[in-house]
C-alpha positions in Angstrom: -11.0 -42.8 19.6 -12.9 -45.5 21.7 -14.8 -47.8 20.3 -18.8 -46.7 20.4 -17.7 -43.6 21.0 -19.4 -40.7 18.8 -18.5 -37.3 18.1 -20.8 -36.2 15.0 -21.6 -33.5 14.8 -25.0 -31.8 16.1 -27.6 -29.4 15.1 -24.9 -26.5 15.6 -21.9 -27.8 13.9 -20.0 -29.0 17.2 -19.4 -32.5 17.9 -21.2 -34.4 20.3 -19.4 -35.9 23.6 -18.3 -39.0 22.5 -19.7 -40.8 26.0 -22.6 -38.7 28.4 -19.8 -38.6 31.1 -17.3 -37.3 28.9 -15.7 -34.2 31.3 -14.7 -31.9 28.4 -17.1 -29.7 26.3 -16.9 -28.8 22.6 -15.6 -25.1 22.6 -16.0 -22.7 19.7 -12.2 -22.7 19.1 -12.8 -26.6 17.7 -11.1 -27.8 21.2 -12.5 -29.3 23.8 -12.5 -27.5 26.9 -13.0 -27.2 30.6 -13.8 -24.5 32.9 -11.5 -24.6 36.2 -11.9 -22.2 39.0 -13.2 -20.0 36.9 -11.3 -19.8 33.8 -11.3 -21.5 30.5 -8.8 -24.2 29.8 -8.0 -26.3 26.1 -6.9 -30.0 25.7 -7.2 -30.9 22.7 -8.8 -30.7 18.7 -12.4 -32.1 18.6 -11.1 -35.2 16.0 -9.2 -36.3 19.2 -11.2 -36.3 21.8 -9.4 -39.5 23.6 -6.3 -37.5 23.4 -7.7 -34.4 25.2 -9.0 -36.4 27.7 -5.4 -38.1 28.4 -4.6 -34.5 28.8 -7.0 -33.4 31.2 -6.7 -36.2 33.2 -2.9 -35.3 33.2 -3.4 -31.4 34.3 -6.5 -31.7 36.6 -5.3 -32.5 39.6 -3.1 -29.1 39.0 -5.9 -27.2 37.8 -8.3 -27.7 40.5 -5.9 -26.9 42.9 -4.7 -23.9 41.4 -1.7 -24.8 40.5 -0.3 -24.4 36.6 0.5 -28.2 35.4 3.7 -28.7 34.7 5.8 -29.0 31.1 2.2 -27.0 29.7 4.5 -27.0 26.1 6.0 -30.4 26.3 4.4 -31.3 23.3 3.0 -28.0 21.3 4.3 -28.3 17.6 4.7 -25.9 15.0 1.5 -27.4 13.8 -0.4 -27.7 16.9 0.0 -24.1 17.8 -0.6 -22.2 13.8 -3.5 -24.7 14.4 -5.1 -23.9 17.3 -4.6 -19.7 16.1 -6.2 -20.7 13.0 -9.1 -22.2 15.1 -9.5 -19.3 17.2 -9.1 -16.7 14.3 -12.0 -18.8 12.4 -14.4 -18.1 15.1 -13.9 -14.6 15.0 -14.0 -15.1 11.3 -17.6 -16.8 11.6 -18.6 -14.4 14.0 -18.2 -11.5 11.3 -15.6 -10.1 13.8 -12.2 -10.2 10.9 -12.7 -9.6 7.4 -12.0 -12.6 4.9 -9.0 -11.1 4.1 -7.3 -10.8 7.6 -8.6 -14.5 7.6 -6.7 -15.4 4.7 -3.1 -12.9 5.4 -3.4 -15.3 8.8 -3.8 -18.5 7.0 -0.7 -17.1 4.6 1.5 -16.7 7.7 1.0 -19.2 9.8 1.6 -21.4 6.3 5.1 -19.5 6.4 6.0 -20.4 9.6 5.2 -23.9 9.3 7.1 -23.8 6.0 9.9 -22.2 8.0 10.2 -24.1 11.2 8.9 -27.2 10.6 5.5 -28.9 11.3 7.1 -31.3 14.1 9.3 -28.8 15.8 8.6 -28.0 19.1 7.2 -24.7 19.7 9.5 -23.7 22.4 12.4 -24.6 20.7 12.1 -22.0 18.1 15.1 -19.3 18.8 16.0 -15.7 18.2 18.2 -16.9 15.3 14.9 -18.5 14.1 13.3 -15.5 14.2 16.0 -13.7 12.1 16.0 -16.7 9.2 12.1 -16.1 9.2 12.5 -12.2 8.6 15.2 -12.4 6.0 13.5 -14.8 4.2 10.4 -12.5 3.9 12.5 -9.8 3.2 13.6 -11.3 0.0 10.3 -11.7 -1.1 8.4 -9.2 0.1 8.7 -5.1 0.8 8.9 -3.0 4.0 4.9 -2.8 4.5 4.5 -6.4 3.8 7.3 -7.5 6.0 5.8 -5.8 8.8 2.2 -6.6 8.5 3.7 -10.4 8.4 6.1 -10.3 11.5 2.8 -8.6 13.4 1.0 -11.5 12.7 3.4 -13.6 13.6 4.3 -12.5 16.5 0.3 -12.5 17.1 0.8 -16.6 16.7 3.4 -17.1 19.6 1.5 -14.9 21.5 -1.7 -16.7 21.2 0.3 -19.6 22.0 0.9 -18.2 25.9 -2.4 -16.5 26.0 -3.6 -19.9 25.4 -1.3 -21.7 27.9 -0.7 -23.4 25.1 3.0 -22.3 25.9 4.2 -22.1 29.3 6.2 -18.8 29.0 6.3 -16.4 26.4 8.7 -16.7 23.3 11.7 -13.9 22.8 11.8 -12.7 19.3 15.2 -11.1 19.5 16.2 -8.1 17.7 17.0 -10.0 14.4 12.9 -10.0 14.2 12.2 -6.4 14.5 9.8 -4.8 12.4 11.1 -2.4 9.6 11.4 1.3 11.0 9.5 4.2 10.2 12.6 5.8 8.0 12.5 2.4 5.7 9.0 2.7 5.7 9.4 6.5 4.7 11.9 5.7 1.8 9.9 3.2 0.1 6.5 5.1 0.2 9.4 7.8 -1.6 10.6 5.4 -4.0 6.7 4.6 -5.3 5.8 8.0 -5.6 2.8 9.7 -4.4 -0.6 7.5 -4.4 -2.9 10.2 -6.1 -4.3 11.1 -8.8 -3.7 15.1 -10.1 -6.9 16.5 -11.1 -6.1 16.3 -14.7 -5.8 12.5 -14.2 -9.0 12.5 -12.2 -10.8 14.5 -15.1 -8.9 11.8 -17.8 -10.2 8.9 -15.7 -14.1 10.0 -15.4 -14.0 11.9 -19.3 -11.9 9.3 -20.8 -8.8 10.6 -22.8 -7.3 10.0 -26.8 -4.8 7.4 -26.5 -2.5 7.0 -29.7 -3.1 3.2 -31.5 -2.1 1.6 -34.5 -4.5 2.8 -36.4 -4.4 6.7 -35.7 -5.7 8.4 -32.3 -8.6 6.7 -30.4 -11.0 8.3 -27.6 -10.7 5.6 -24.7 -13.8 5.8 -22.3 -14.3 4.0 -18.9 -17.4 1.9 -18.7 -20.9 3.4 -17.3 -20.2 1.3 -13.8 -16.4 2.1 -13.4 -17.4 5.8 -14.2 -19.3 5.5 -11.9 -17.1 4.2 -9.6 -14.3 6.6 -9.9 -16.5 9.4 -9.4 -17.8 7.8 -5.9 -14.1 7.5 -5.2 -12.9 11.4 -5.9 -16.2 12.6 -4.9 -16.5 10.4 -1.3 -13.3 8.8 -1.0 -14.7 5.2 -1.5 -12.9 2.5 -2.1 -13.0 -0.7 -3.5 -15.3 -2.3 -1.3 -17.3 0.6 -0.3 -18.3 0.3 -4.2 -18.8 -3.2 -4.4 -21.2 -3.3 -1.2 -22.8 -0.1 -1.8 -26.9 -0.9 -1.6 -29.3 1.4 -3.4 -31.4 1.9 -0.3 -28.2 4.4 0.6 -28.6 6.5 -2.2 -30.5 10.0 -1.7 -30.2 11.1 -5.5 -33.1 13.3 -5.2 -31.4 15.0 -1.9 -27.9 14.7 -3.5 -26.4 12.1 -0.7 -25.1 8.9 -0.3 -25.2 7.3 3.7 -23.3 4.4 3.9 -21.2 3.3 6.9 -17.6 2.1 5.5 -17.7 -1.7 5.3 -14.2 -2.7 7.0 -15.2 -0.6 9.9 -18.8 -0.1 9.8 -18.3 3.7 10.8 -20.9 5.7 9.6 -20.2 8.2 6.8 -22.0 10.7 5.1 -21.3 12.3 1.5 -23.4 14.9 -0.6 -22.9 14.0 -4.4 -21.9 16.3 -6.9 -23.9 16.4 -10.2 -21.7 14.4 -12.3 -22.0 11.8 -9.6 -25.6 11.3 -9.2 -26.2 11.4 -13.3 -23.4 8.3 -13.2 -25.3 6.5 -10.6 -28.8 6.9 -12.4 -27.3 5.5 -15.7 -26.0 2.7 -13.9 -29.2 2.1 -11.9 -31.0 2.5 -15.7 -28.8 -0.3 -16.9 -28.5 -2.0 -14.1 -28.9 -6.6 -14.9 -30.8 -8.4 -12.4 -28.2 -10.3 -10.0 -27.8 -13.8 -10.1 -27.7 -14.0 -6.4 -31.1 -12.5 -4.9 -28.7 -11.5 -1.8 -27.2 -8.9 -4.1 -30.8 -7.5 -5.3 -30.1 -4.4 -3.5 -26.2 -3.8 -4.4 -25.8 -1.1 -6.9 -23.4 -2.5 -9.2 -23.9 -5.7 -10.8 -21.3 -6.8 -13.4 -22.9 -7.5 -17.2 -23.0 -11.5 -16.5 -25.2 -10.5 -13.2 -22.4 -11.1 -10.9 -21.4 -8.7 -7.7 -18.1 -6.7 -8.0 -17.3 -7.1 -4.4 -15.0 -9.9 -3.5 -13.1 -10.3 -0.5 -10.7 -12.5 -1.3 -8.5 -13.3 -4.5 -8.4 -11.0 -7.3 -10.8 -8.5 -6.7 -12.8 -7.2 -10.1 -13.0 -3.6 -9.5 -9.3 -3.7 -8.8 -8.9 -5.7 -12.3 -11.2 -3.7 -14.3 -9.1 -0.4 -12.8 -5.5 -1.6 -14.0 -6.7 -2.1 -17.6 -7.9 1.3 -18.0 -5.0 2.6 -16.3 -2.8 0.8 -18.5 -4.7 2.2 -21.4 -4.9 5.3 -20.4 -0.4 4.7 -19.8 -0.9 6.3 -15.9 1.6 4.2 -14.8 3.2 4.2 -11.6 2.3 2.4 -8.2 -1.2 3.8 -8.2 -5.0 1.6 -8.3 -8.4 2.3 -7.1 -7.3 3.0 -3.8 -5.6 5.8 -5.0 -8.9 7.8 -5.6 -9.4 7.5 -1.8 -5.6 9.0 -1.3 -6.8 11.9 -3.2 -10.1 12.8 -1.6 -8.5 12.8 1.9 -5.3 14.9 0.1 -7.2 17.6 -1.8 -9.9 17.6 1.3 -8.0 18.2 3.9 -6.9 21.7 1.5 -10.5 22.8 2.7 -8.8 23.1 6.7 -11.9 20.9 8.1 -10.4 18.0 8.8 -13.1 16.6 11.0 -15.7 17.0 8.1 -13.1 15.6 5.8 -12.8 12.3 8.3 -16.9 12.0 8.5 -16.9 12.2 4.7 -14.2 9.2 4.5 -15.3 7.6 7.6 -12.3 7.7 9.8 -12.5 8.0 13.7 -10.0 9.7 15.7 -9.0 8.1 19.4 -9.4 12.1 20.7 -12.3 13.6 23.1 -13.4 16.0 20.8 -14.5 12.9 18.7 -16.2 11.5 22.0 -18.3 14.8 22.5 -19.0 15.3 19.1 -22.6 14.2 18.4 -23.0 15.8 15.3 -21.6 17.9 12.1 -23.7 20.1 9.5 -24.2 19.5 5.7 -22.9 22.5 5.4 -19.2 21.9 6.4 -19.4 18.4 4.1 -20.7 20.1 1.5 -18.1 22.7 1.6 -15.5 20.2 1.6 -17.0 18.5 -1.5 -17.4 21.4 -3.2 -13.9 22.3 -2.1 -12.4 19.2 -4.4 -15.0 19.4 -7.4 -13.8 22.7 -8.0 -10.1 21.5 -7.7 -10.7 18.4 -10.1 -13.2 20.1 -12.8 -12.3 24.6 -11.9 -12.4 25.4 -15.5 -14.8 23.7 -16.8 -17.5 24.4 -13.9 -16.2 28.1 -14.6 -17.1 27.8 -18.7 -20.4 26.5 -17.7 -21.6 28.9 -15.0 
């Protein structure tokens, strides 16, 4: 950087121009940019204004004339490409357009790309054989579903390079970098078995079950919070994030409803609550600790030490607690808390009103009927909910009537 230049961050976190007549501006993607002939062009990262300026002077004549600069991608390394891609995705994360989990997946993807291809290697030199070798490494580490996702994300990195004009031409990935076939994915799913719970297992999760211990049989029950979350899972198709972020304002326990959008998609949902779910939620609220963080003040579920049950990154507390409980009950297999959502979808579908199931689940279908449909009656939602309840507690309900 030239002596006397100052690019200290301003109030908005963006650096100031090194000097008043600096021709570029700090773009939100953390690169120096300039709009030329109605199109945005990028010239280098914030921390290298001199390099960005040099690149601009080398290309400005062609850009202002409407021509494509020669050898656009000559010096773009794998590290440059991945950093630019992550800066772009970080801006989307900060704007709330992608989730923290999605951001971490992109970080992991670019880390693997850098490790396999080399950070100083020119991006344009990566060949189809290199991509095929990368897929082989992925396949040895992960199952087909994760391989499919990482192949798609890797493709996104290089597509971004071309779309943002870091690369002069799109790269050819070759047939060796194909996603796993649908047949492979189906076989993998069949190998793991159904990802749902049967009625007896649901009752065991909610009410507890007798487990043989060294000192004799013992009745193992879920904690108050876990019981309520399990009920929300099978009653409303709630997942981990749904329970962890559920605000008290979304509950109408007197009327017996929960109205809460899916945190993942923002799609609104309305679900009738079973008497068992209402009773369990009342118990949670009656015994609820004050949260340590004021931002969590409206959350329904607070841990015993005053923390939120929601965690976007790392180990999810609900998943960990559910895993411990499943292990104690010896309900093994490839199932977790999210399998409750699979359970509701599967059994609710047998009520023969998929529109009502979709509304409770927070699913949006890309069809004309969904575009024209303005509302769905509470009676239809209750019919699906009652069907699932009867499936899970049929004999007990009949005995109590």
